[in-house]
C-alpha positions in Angstrom: -93.5 -204.7 -11.8 -92.7 -208.4 -11.9 -95.7 -209.3 -9.7 -98.0 -207.3 -12.0 -96.7 -209.4 -15.0 -97.4 -212.6 -12.8 -100.9 -211.2 -12.1 -101.7 -210.4 -15.7 -100.3 -213.8 -16.9 -102.3 -215.5 -14.0 -105.5 -213.9 -15.4 -104.6 -215.0 -18.9 -104.0 -218.6 -17.8 -107.2 -218.6 -15.8 -109.3 -217.3 -18.7 -107.7 -219.8 -21.2 -108.4 -222.7 -18.9 -111.9 -221.4 -18.1 -112.8 -221.1 -21.8 -111.0 -224.3 -22.8 -112.8 -226.5 -20.3 -116.1 -224.9 -21.3 -115.6 -225.7 -25.0 -117.6 -228.3 -26.8 -114.4 -229.8 -28.1 -113.2 -230.8 -24.5 -116.8 -232.2 -23.7 -116.8 -234.1 -27.0 -113.3 -235.5 -26.1 -114.6 -236.7 -22.7 -117.7 -238.1 -24.3 -121.2 -237.8 -22.9 -121.4 -241.6 -22.3 -118.2 -241.9 -20.3 -118.1 -242.5 -16.6 -116.5 -239.2 -15.8 -118.8 -236.9 -17.9 -121.5 -236.6 -15.1 -118.7 -235.1 -12.9 -117.3 -232.8 -15.6 -119.3 -229.7 -14.8 -118.6 -230.1 -11.1 -114.7 -230.4 -12.0 -115.1 -227.3 -14.1 -116.8 -225.4 -11.3 -114.2 -226.5 -8.7 -111.2 -225.5 -11.1 -112.8 -222.1 -11.8 -113.5 -221.4 -8.1 -110.1 -222.3 -6.9 -108.5 -220.4 -9.8 -110.5 -217.3 -9.0 -109.8 -217.5 -5.2 -106.1 -218.0 -5.9 -106.0 -214.9 -8.2 -107.9 -212.7 -5.7 -105.6 -213.9 -2.9 -102.6 -213.0 -5.0 -104.2 -209.7 -5.9 -104.6 -208.8 -2.2 -101.0 -209.9 -1.4 -99.7 -206.7 -3.1 -98.7 -203.7 -1.1 -102.0 -201.7 -1.0 -101.3 -198.1 -2.1 -104.5 -196.3 -2.9 -104.8 -194.4 -6.2 -107.5 -192.3 -4.7 -109.6 -192.2 -1.6 -112.8 -194.3 -1.6 -114.7 -191.9 0.5 -118.1 -189.9 0.0 -119.8 -190.4 -3.3 -117.1 -192.8 -4.6 -117.7 -195.2 -1.6 -121.5 -195.0 -2.2 -121.1 -195.6 -5.8 -118.9 -198.6 -5.2 -121.5 -200.1 -3.0 -124.4 -199.3 -5.3 -122.5 -200.8 -8.3 -121.6 -203.9 -6.5 -125.1 -204.3 -5.0 -126.7 -203.8 -8.5 -124.3 -206.6 -9.8 -125.3 -208.9 -7.1 -129.1 -208.2 -7.7 -128.6 -208.9 -11.4 -126.7 -212.1 -10.7 -129.5 -213.3 -8.3 -132.2 -212.5 -10.9 -130.1 -214.3 -13.6 -129.8 -217.4 -11.4 -133.6 -217.7 -11.1 -133.5 -219.0 -14.6 -130.6 -221.4 -14.2 -130.7 -224.5 -12.3 -128.1 -223.9 -9.6 -127.4 -227.7 -9.1 -126.9 -228.2 -12.8 -124.8 -224.9 -13.1 -122.4 -226.0 -10.3 -122.3 -229.6 -11.6 -124.2 -231.5 -9.0 -126.6 -232.8 -11.6 -126.7 -233.1 -15.4 -126.5 -229.7 -17.4 -129.9 -228.2 -18.3 -130.0 -227.9 -22.1 -133.1 -225.8 -22.4 -133.1 -222.4 -24.3 -134.7 -220.0 -21.7 -135.6 -216.5 -22.6 -137.7 -215.5 -19.6 -137.3 -212.5 -17.1 -133.9 -210.9 -17.2 -132.9 -213.2 -20.0 -135.4 -211.4 -22.2 -133.7 -208.0 -21.4 -130.0 -209.0 -21.7 -128.3 -212.3 -23.2 -125.5 -212.3 -20.6 -126.8 -211.1 -17.2 -124.0 -212.9 -15.4 -121.4 -210.9 -17.2 -123.4 -207.7 -16.8 -123.5 -208.4 -13.0 -119.9 -209.3 -13.0 -118.9 -205.9 -14.7 -120.8 -203.9 -12.0 -119.2 -205.9 -9.3 -115.7 -205.6 -10.4 -116.1 -201.8 -11.2 -117.7 -201.4 -7.7 -114.8 -203.4 -6.1 -112.2 -201.2 -7.8 -114.0 -198.0 -6.6 -114.2 -199.6 -3.1 -110.5 -200.8 -3.1 -108.8 -198.4 -5.7 -105.3 -200.0 -5.8 -103.1 -200.7 -8.7 -103.4 -204.6 -8.4 -107.2 -204.3 -8.3 -107.1 -202.0 -11.4 -104.9 -204.6 -13.2 -107.3 -207.3 -12.3 -110.4 -205.3 -13.3 -108.7 -204.5 -16.7 -107.9 -208.1 -17.3 -111.5 -209.2 -16.5 -113.1 -206.5 -18.6 -110.7 -207.3 -21.6 -111.6 -211.0 -21.4 -115.4 -210.5 -21.3 -115.8 -209.8 -25.0 -113.7 -212.9 -25.8 -115.8 -215.0 -23.3 -119.0 -213.8 -24.8 -117.9 -214.5 -28.3 -116.8 -218.0 -27.4 -120.1 -218.6 -25.4 -122.3 -217.4 -28.2 -120.5 -219.5 -30.7 -121.3 -222.5 -28.6 -125.0 -221.4 -28.1 -125.5 -221.0 -31.9 -124.2 -224.5 -32.4 -126.6 -225.8 -29.7 -129.7 -223.8 -30.5 -129.2 -222.7 -34.1 -131.6 -220.2 -35.6 -133.4 -219.7 -32.3 -130.3 -218.2 -30.7 -129.5 -216.2 -33.8 -133.0 -214.5 -33.5 -132.5 -214.1 -29.9 -129.1 -212.4 -30.5 -130.7 -209.9 -33.0 -133.6 -209.1 -30.5 -131.9 -208.9 -27.2 -128.7 -206.8 -26.4 -125.7 -208.7 -24.9 -125.0 -206.7 -21.7 -127.0 -203.5 -21.3 -130.8 -203.7 -21.6 -132.5 -201.2 -24.0 -134.5 -198.5 -22.2 -137.3 -198.7 -24.8 -138.3 -201.8 -26.8 -137.7 -201.5 -30.4 -140.9 -201.8 -32.4 
């Protein structure tokens, strides 16, 4: 039980640091004109990646007792969900500059509403949801379930914080976008 407490606390610390480093207040504190600001996004990406790998490695260090067998339709569903998530992520990244996103060049400040971004506001989160649910179905252990619950619990908080930042940045254009485009699940039929 102690390891599960450490795992949950680890996810909590990870999400706190992730959100805090992404906040406008931290960026303002550093200052856009400082010498370190051009490297800030790269630092953010490195910290996020290392933290994620550490948590996934810790998750895999638990004794792996399966809650159910991942065979037959469960196994296929796990692969379809994860593949769907990867496809959504790859479609989303068509509209983000990868070098900018990772921190190798200055962040892109444009408001983009093309392709998948015209169907859902947060396709990266949509893809992540499918991947983590698929991963749980593929590896149905208690530590994986705990990690998936932590991730799914954080996503509404992450979305709220991100949208607050986007409203500050893009104002009425983002408010209108928020009214017209769903957050995670695309509408089957366009409202008209």
